[in-house]
N, C-alpha and C positions, 0 to 999 in steps of 0.2 A: 939457918934452918934449911934443910934440903927440900927442894920442890919436887914432888913426884912426877915422873915423866909419863905422859899420856901415851898409851899404846893404841894407835889408831885402828889396829886390827882387833882389839879386845871387844869392841862393840860393832855390830852391823845393824844399820837401820833398814828396816823393810817396811813397805807399804802393806797394809792388811790385805790378805788374799780374799778375793771376792768369791762366793759360792752362789750357785743358781738361786738359792732361796733369798739371797741378799738383793736380788735385782727387782723383786716384786714390791709394789708400793703398798702403803697403808691406807691411801685414799687417792682421789683424783688429783688433788693439788700436789701432793708429794710425787705422784707418778708423772705429772707434767714437768715438775721441776727437775726430776731425775732425767727425763727424756731430753729436755732442752740443755741441761748441763752436759750430758753425754755427747750431744751433737756439738756443743761448743768445744769440748775437749778434743773432739775428732776434727775440728776445723770446718764443720759443716753449718751452713746458714740455716735458720728456721724461719719459715713463713707462718704467721699466725693469723687466723681468721677468728674474730671475736663474735660471739653470738649477740645478735642485736637486742634481745629481750631477756632470755633466760639467765638466771644467776645460780651459783652454787649454794650448797647448804650454809656456807659461810657468808653469803651475800655478795660474793666477789664475782667478776666476770668469768665467763667460760670460753675456751678456745679449742678450735680444731687446728692442730699444728702439723705442718709438713716439712720434710727435709729431703734433699736430693744428694745422692752420692754418685759421683761420676759425671761425665759430660752431658749437659742438658740437651745436646743435639743427638745423643745416642738413639739408635733405631731400635735397640733391644732394651727391655726394662723388666724389673721385678718390682711389684707394688705390694707392700705389706700394710694391712689395715687392722687397727685395733678399735675395740669399743663400738662396733656396729650395734651390738646390744650392750648398752652402757655398762651395767655391772660386770659383764664379761671382760671389760677393759682391764681388770687387774691382771689377767693372763696376758693379753696382747701387749699392754704397756710394759710389763715385766720382761717380756720376750724382746721387744724392740730396744729397750734400755740395755738389757743383757748383751744382746748381739752387738750393739754399738761399743759397749765396754770391752768386749772380747775382740774387737778389731774388725767389725763388719766393714768399715770404711776402706779397708785395704783389700777386701775380697771381691770387689766388683770386677768381673772379667773385662778385658779390653773391649771398648766399644759398647759397654752396657752401663745402665744407670740403675740405682736402687732407690726407689721412692718410698719413704716411710710416712704413713698417715697416722698420727696419734690422736685418738679419741674422736672418731667420726660422730659419735653421739655423746658429747661431753655432759650434757644434762643427766642422762641416765647414769654415766659414770659417777658424777659428783653426788647424785642423790641415791646411789645404790638401787637403781631401777633398771629394768631391761629395756624400757620404752623411753620415748623422748618426752618433751614438755607438753605434748598434746595426747599422751597416752598412745602414741603410735609406734609400731614396730617398724624400724627403718628397713628391715629386710623383708617387709611385705608392702613397702610404700611405693614401689616402682610399677605403677599401673596406670591405665587410662581412667581417671576418676569420673569421667562422664559415662563409663560403662565398666565398672569394676567387676572382677571375677565373683561368681556365685559360690556360696558354701552352704548348701541345703542342710547337711547334717549339723553344722554349727547352728543354723537357724532353729532347728528342732530342739537342740540341747542348750541353747544360750543361757537360760536362767539357772541351769544346773552346772554349767561350766564356770560361770562368773556369778555366783550367788550374792544377793544384796545383804544377806544375813549369814554370818559365819559362826553363829552359836553352834555348839555341838549337835543339837537335834536337827538344826537346819542343814548342816553340812551332811549329816547322816542321810537325810532324805534326798539331797542333791546327789550324793554319791551312789545311792541305790538306783537312781535313774541312769547314771552313767554305766553302772554295772550291767543294767538291763541291755544297754546298747552294746556293750562289750561282748556279752554272751551271745547276742544275736548276730553280730557282725565281725567280731574278732578284735584283738588288741590293737593291730596295726590300723584298722579302720577307725577306731576311736581316736588314736593318736593323730591321724590325718585330719579328722573332723575338728579336733581342738586346735591343732598347730598349723594347718595349711595357710590360714590367713582369712580374715573376715573383714567386711567393709560396711556393715549395717549397725554395729553396736559400739559406739565410741567409748562406752564404759565397760567393755569386755576385754578379755585377754586376746592376744594375737590380732589386735586391731591394726589394719593397714593404713588408717588415716583417711582423711576426706580431701587432702590436697598434698602437693609435693612438700616434703619437710625441708626445713633449712639445711639439715645434714645432707640430703640428697642434692640440693642445689650447690652446696659447697663441694660435694664429690665431683659434680660435673665441672666445677671451676678448676679443681685439681687436675682433671684430665686435660683441660684447655691449657692450664699454666705449665704443667710438669710432664705430661705425656703426649702432647701434640706431636704428630709425625712419627710415633712409634709403629714399627712394623711387626714386631714380635713381643708379646707381653705375657708375663706369668703373674697371676694375682693370688696371694694367700690371705685369706680373711680369718682372723683368729677368733674362735668361738669356744664356749664351754656349756655344759649342762646336759649332754646326751652321752650315754655310754657308761662303761664301767669306770670306776674311780681311777683316774690317772691314765687311762687308755687313750689312744689317739687314732683318729680316722680322718682321711682326706676325702671330703664329700664333694662330688661333682654332680651337676645336673645334666650332664651329657650322658647319652646312652652308650652302652657297650657297642663297639664297632665303629663309632664316630671318630673322626680325626682328633678332636680335643680329648676324648676319653682315652684314646690310645697313647697320646702324648703324655697325659697325666700318668697312665700306667707305666710308661717307660721311665718317667721321672720319679715316681714315688712308690711303684710296685704294689704289693698286697695292701697297702694302706688305703688304696683308692676304692671308693664305693659310690655307686650311682643311686641317688635318692629316687630319680624317676624310674629306675629299673627295679626298685625294691631291695637293693643290696645294702642300703645304709641304715644307720641308727636313726636317721632323719626320714620323715615322710616327705612326699613331694610338697612343694610350697608354691604360693602365689606371690608375684610382685617382688621377686628377689633382685638383689644387686647383680648376681651372676647374670641373669637374663638382660638386665638394663645395660650392663657394660657391653655385652655381645651385640646389643642393638645400637650402641654408640660407635662401635669400632668395626664397621664393615670393611672387610678386606684385611684386617689385622689377624695375625696367627695368635689367637687367644687361648691361653690355658688358665682356667679359673677353678679354684678349689678352696673350701673352708676347712681349716684344721680344727676339727671338733674334738675336745678332750673331755672325758667323763669326770663327774664330780660326785654328786650323791644319787641315790636311787630315784627312779622316775616319779614315784609317789611323793617323795620328799620335795623334789623340785616343783612339781605341780601344786602341791599344797602351799608352798612358799609364794609362788606366783599368784595364786588366788587370794591369799591374805594381803599381799601387796596391792593387788588390784582393788580389793575391797576397801583398804585403808584410804587410797587416793581417790577412789571413785564414788564410794558410798558412805564412808564414815563421816559424821557431820563436823568432827573437829580433828581432821586427819593429823595435823602437826602436833596438837596437844593431847592427842589420844593416849591413854595410859599404856597401850600396847604398841605404840608407834615405833619406838626404839627397838623393841624385841622383834617386830615384824621386819624392820629394815635389816637387822643383823641375820635374821633367818634367811631372807632372800639373798643377802650377801654370801652367806655360807653355802647356800644351794648352788651358786655359780662360781664360787671362789673359796674352796677349802684352804684356809690359812694355815697349812701344815707343810713342814720341810720336805717330807717324802713326796707329797703331791707336786710341789713346786719343782723338785728335781726331775720327776718323771715327765712333766709336761714341757719343761724347758728343753729336756733332751729331745722330745718329739719335734718341737719347733726348730731347734738347731739342725736336726737331721733333714727336715723337709726344706728348709731354707737353703742348706748346703746343696741339696740335690737339685733344687731349682737353679742355683748359680752354675752348677756344673752343666746343666742342660742348656743354659744360655750361652 
């Protein structure tokens, strides 16, 4: 019996082609696994800092992971941060993993290092919340807690911004009060009152905390461990929730005409918008990481911007935040409440539209701004 001869050219084996939508995780745990795996495949070591107290929804430990590409003694660096606002970590995690899988390890310019910080707020990422385990906003947490910033407009509106009752009639009444303020002061003034940051209401939204958060302590440690001695640093912090669906803006807190603003403009062009100058989709904020890093790195040429990508309309995002806040701060049976899962998924969708078109658009924005930063370095 004749044995058929195998033609080695008849079949060609190919690895599956990855597309941008494949990079985005389904949850914190899968995002961390994909990030660590991508680092290992690129021959990059990962430093993991375990949260001493908080656990994930699965009851397992939570980690802030960092990886360094390039020489540790490099004087120039690019820092990429994900999940400052936990649930926004789907975007940042997907970008970091995607860039690694597309060869980021080979793109660091000579004499430059790239530091990737995965999940600055792992609790929020794991629980699909924007805040940390203390209901604190990490990007409002960088203040002097003996004399925190005031926010008088929030004080006047606190019970309407974060109502203890979200029944339809109660929300309608609360919304009427917010509408009164909007008509008297304008939409941007209302946005600033709500989102600037507040330090008096632990059970309210945009609460900056009463003490330095674990995440911020670990961020300081990352600067000591991985960025000590750097003379030129560019930071990109990945955020979602403001702007049109899939749109991207590089938000800086520096004013037009300042050296950092002009560097950002030269690097990222028309994407750059100053929140302090009223150019941005974001209102001016208190206690931000941007300001903290600038205070830590005196004498360093620092260019810091948040890549903010749009998701849902402003009302949908705000409503999702209020429901999440009510569930975790006011509902008597938050984990067993009949609406708990629906509220979690609503908040997740408000900051992470799990759709291929959105993922392709926002990954493209991220790839472009990272590429521009590497060219500038």
